[in-house]
C-alpha positions, 0 to 999 in steps of 0.5 A: 251549120256553116256560114254558107248554109245559114246564108242559103237558109236566110236567103230562102226564108226572105225570098219566099216571103218577098215573092209572096208579098209581091204576088199579093201586091201584083194580083191585088192592086188591080182589084183594089183600084177597081173597087175604090174607083168602082170599076171592079172587072168581071171575074168571068171575064178575068177567067176567060182572059187568063185562059187565053193567055195564062196557060201559055205563060204559066208553061213559059214561066216554069221553063224559065224557072228550070233553066234560069235558076241553076245559072242564078243560084237561090239569091239571084233567082229570088231577086231576078223573078221579083224584079223581072226583065231577066232576058234583057238585063239580069241573065246578061249581067250575071253571066258577065259577072261570073265570067269576069271572076271566073267562077262556076255554076253551082258553086257558093261563089257563083251563088254570091257573085249572081246575087250581087250582080243582079242586086246591082243590076236592079238598082241601076235599073231603078235609077235609069228608070227614075232619070228617064221618067223625069227626062221623058218629056224633054227627050221626047223629040229625040226618042221619037226621031225615026232615024233612031227606031232601027236602033231601038228595035235591035237593042236585044239582038245586039246584046245577045249577039255580042254575048253569044259570040264568046260562047260560040267560039268555044265550040262552033258546032254546038252553036251552029247546028242548033242555030240552023235547026231552029232557024229551019224549024221557024221558017217552016212553021212561022207560028212558032215564033210567038213561043220562043220560050217554049222552044228553049227546051228542044234547042237546049236538048239538042245542044246537050245531046250534041255536047254528049255525042262530041264528048264521047267521040273525043274520049274514044278518039 
């Protein structure tokens, strides 16, 4: 067994243990607090609440796992799914790091770069949150200023718009056509806006199909 295989084996062992521990803590904390305070929730109510939203989020979680894991690798995936905030922080950080060092998805280099970038992102997030909590009261007048509300509402679109442009300019056809199709679909069926995670599947499938079609056409030409 070479060093990289040993790294992956150790990563999976630690990652599975960490995920299991995190799952126990996340699910156990509400019931522990409820038991200590004498406010244990009704299991029937918990079941009904899960059925109302849990099924949708379960499908979304599976989709995100299938989409993001090949991009992040083993170590990066464990870190990202445990610490959370994938779309806003972890995915952009890993993508930028990968492009800065010019490595490809699925390689050993990408595995290491993704893990390191997401680990740094997680530490920075914890540091920023800690400072933010300490300064929450002093900064409250600034954060609640109506003039800044539009900026806070558009942080994510601005972040992904800047990232998307670098990929769009490589082949505008693969960006514009899926974008137009999905925009038209959301306009015609507004209820789909609440299921954006699920819509990654058809939009991604359309982009892959277009890329395959353009590739075959260029080879024949």
